N, C-alpha and C positions, 0 to 999 in steps of 0.2 A: 601607711601600709608596711608591715614588717616583712622580713625575708621569706618566711613560711607562706604568708598569704600571696606574695608575689610569685613564688614557685608554683603554688596551687593554681593560680590564674593562668600561668604559662601552660601547665599540664592540661587544663580545660580547653584552652585554645588549640593545643595540639590534637586533642581528642576530636574536637569539632572539625578540624582540618582533615583528619583521617576519615571521619564519617562522610564528609562532603565529597571527598575524592572517590570513595567506594560507591556513594550514591550516583555520582556522575558516570562511573564505569558501568554500574548496573543499568542506568538509563540508556547508555550507549549500546550495550549488548541487546537490550530490548528493542531498540530502534533498528538494528541491523539483523535481528533474528529473522531467518527465512529469506534473506536476500543473498546476492552473489558476494556481498562484502565478507561473509563468513569464510568462504573459500579463500579469498585474498588474504584475510588475516592469518589463516593457517600458513599460507606461503611466506608471509612476513615473519612469522614465528620460526619457521624452518631456517630462514636466512639468518636470523639472530642467533639461533642455536649453533649453526655452522660457524658463525663468526666467533662465538665464545669458545667453542671446541678448538678451532684452528689457532686462536690466540693462546690458549692454555697449552696446546701440544707444541706450538712453535712453527706451524705451517704458514710461513710469511706470505707466500704468493696467494694462497687461498684467503688469508686474512686481508690482504690488500684488495682482492677482488670483491669480497663481501663489504669492505669499507666503501668501495665505489658504488656498489648496489644500494647500500643504505643512504649514502649521501645524495645520489640522484633519485633514489626511490621516494624520498619525501615529496619531491615535485610531482612524480608520477602518481603517487597515492592521492594527492589533492585532485588531480584530473580524473582518475578512475573512480574515486569515492564521491565525486561531485554531487550526485543525487542524494546520497546518504548524508553528506555534510549539510546540504541545503535543508533536508528534512529535519535534521537534528536542530539546526538553528531556528527553524520555524516552530518546532515543538518548544524550544527554550523561550521563544518570544511570546508564547501564548499564556494567558492568565486564566486560571480556572474560576476566578472570582466572578468573571463576567459571562460564564456559560449560562445559557438559558435553561431554566428548570421546567418550564411549562410549554405545552404545545402552542404554537402560533398558527394563526389562520392560514397564512401562506404555505407553511410546511405541510399542514394537514391537507390542503388542497393539492399540493404536489403529490403526496402519497396517493390520494384518491385518483388523480389523473394517471399516475404510473400504474396503479393496480388495474384500472380499466384497460389501459393499453396492453399490459402484460397478459391479462386474461384473454383478450381478443386474439393476440398474436400466438399465444400458447395453444389455444384450441384449433387454430388454423395452421399451425406449424410454420409460422412466419419468423425467420431468424432475426434476432435483434441484439444490439450491443449498445447499452446505455450507460454512460459514465457520469457520475455526479461529483463535481468538485466539492471537496470538504474544506480542510484548512490549507493544504498545500495547493499552490497555484498550478493551473494546467495550461498556461499560456503557450508553452512550446508545442503542445499537442493541439490546442485550439487553432494555431496558425496553419496546421496541416489540413484543416477541414474547410468546408464551404460555409460561409457565414449565413446564419439564419436570424439570430437575435429576435426570436419570437416568443410569445407567451406559451408556456407549456400546457398543452392540452392532449388528451388521449388521441384525438383525431389527428393532430399534427404528428405525434410519435408514430402512430400506425401508418399514416400515409408515407412517412419517410422511409419505412422499411418494407414497403410493398415490393416484391421481387421485380426485377427487370426495369426499375426506375433509376434515374441518374444518381439518387442519393442513398440507395439501399445498401451499398457496400461501405464498410468502415463503421466507425462509432459515432453516436450522437453524444455530445458533451453538454451537460446542463450546468449552468453557472448563475448564481444569484437569482434562482427561481426563474431563469430564462433559458430557452433552448439556444445555446450560443452558436454551435456549428453542427453540421452533419458531414458524413463521409470523412471523418478524421482518422488518422492513423495512430494506433497505440503500439507501444513496444511489445514484442512477443517474448514470453518467458521461455527460457531453455531449461527449466527445472526438470530433472529426470523423474520427479515424483508425481508429475501430472499423469493421470491415466492415459494410456496410448490411444484409447478410442475417442478422446476429446480432440477437437480440431482447433482451427485458427482463432475463432471467437473466444474460446475458453483460454487459450494461451495469451491472447491479447488482454483479456480480463485479469489474469494473474500477473501479466507483465506490468500493467499500469499500477497494480497494487503493490508491486515490489519496490517501486521507486517513488510512489506518492501514497497519500492516505485516502485516495479517491475510492468511492463505492461504485462498483460496476455490476449491472444487471445483464444477464445473458439469457436469451430465449433460444433454445435449440431448434434449428430448422428441421432436423430429422425426427426428434422425439417430442418436441413441444415442452421439454423440461425447463424449469426455471432455476438458474444458478446465480449466486451472488459471490463476488470476490471483494475482499478488503484486507489490507495488511498481510498480504501473501497467503491468505486463506481462501480456499475454494469450497464453497458450500453448494453441493450438487443436488439437483432434483428436489428443491424445497416445495413443500405443500403451500397452498394458498395462505393458511393461517400462519405458517412459519415465516414466510417472507414478509407478510404484513407486520408481524410482531418485530421482526428484525429492522424493517424500515422505520417503524415507529420509534424503536429504541435508538437507532443511529441518527435519525434526522431530527428527533424532537427531544429525547431525554438523555441521549448518550453524552458521556464525557470522554475526553481524549484517552483516559487511562482505563476505561471500562472494559471488562472482559467481553469477548465476543461470544454471546450465548443465544440460544433459541429455546424458549420455554424453560429457561433455567439450567440447560445442559450445555456444556462447552462443545462447540462444533470442531471436529478434527480439521486439520489443514486441508487434507485431500480425501474426499470420500470416494465411494465406488459407485459405478453406474453401468447398467447394461444398455446396450443399444448401439446402432451404427454410428460411425464417425460423423461429427458435425463439421460442416464446412462454412 
């Protein structure tokens, strides 16, 4: 190998290195899009800018203070960004080669049971909050609920959410085609972009979608409307056909990087809805 070939090889390696770095940055931005991490990153950027300006101008005290913030901030960021870091590592560990491409009987049965329960509760304005575990584990939220570990049927789902019964408050979490727990607590989103007329169920649905890739179905007690949340997106008042297509796509044919669409049209993060506040 002569010198010219050696230098060309080094340049190719550098190009690959730069492309990989930018790809990782892009994936990281996609993962934190729509989460509270975006606001925190802006804060970090401000601290770095203040540090550079103070160092350039010669403000030694401010420069020392920003140094302390940066030094201790690394530990604080690991704690604050723990959900996002876990989510990023889980995405990194997935292999798209093993994604299922065809509908499986258990998944199709799950959709059928969910549809039957949703239709029943929607027509009777029975409020419901159903969260399906996808790739990210939900163990910390499962631990807050009452263990059921039962076969998923529409009758069991409906009975769980009947008003004034011990299990109707909170969320049902479905895991591995089993009803894992009922009356579970989900984190509430404090996003200011959520319409004010939406209540606790919807905020819980958005909240769990901000820290995991779980798919959550919400039935409004006030209007009977069906809402789905996933990846910080709130799809409000879906029609029967729309939510069935979405469930088919996400539970049977979806890949981790697929765009969230219904009938080929991208769904906005937060829609509009008329009607009284859901509780």
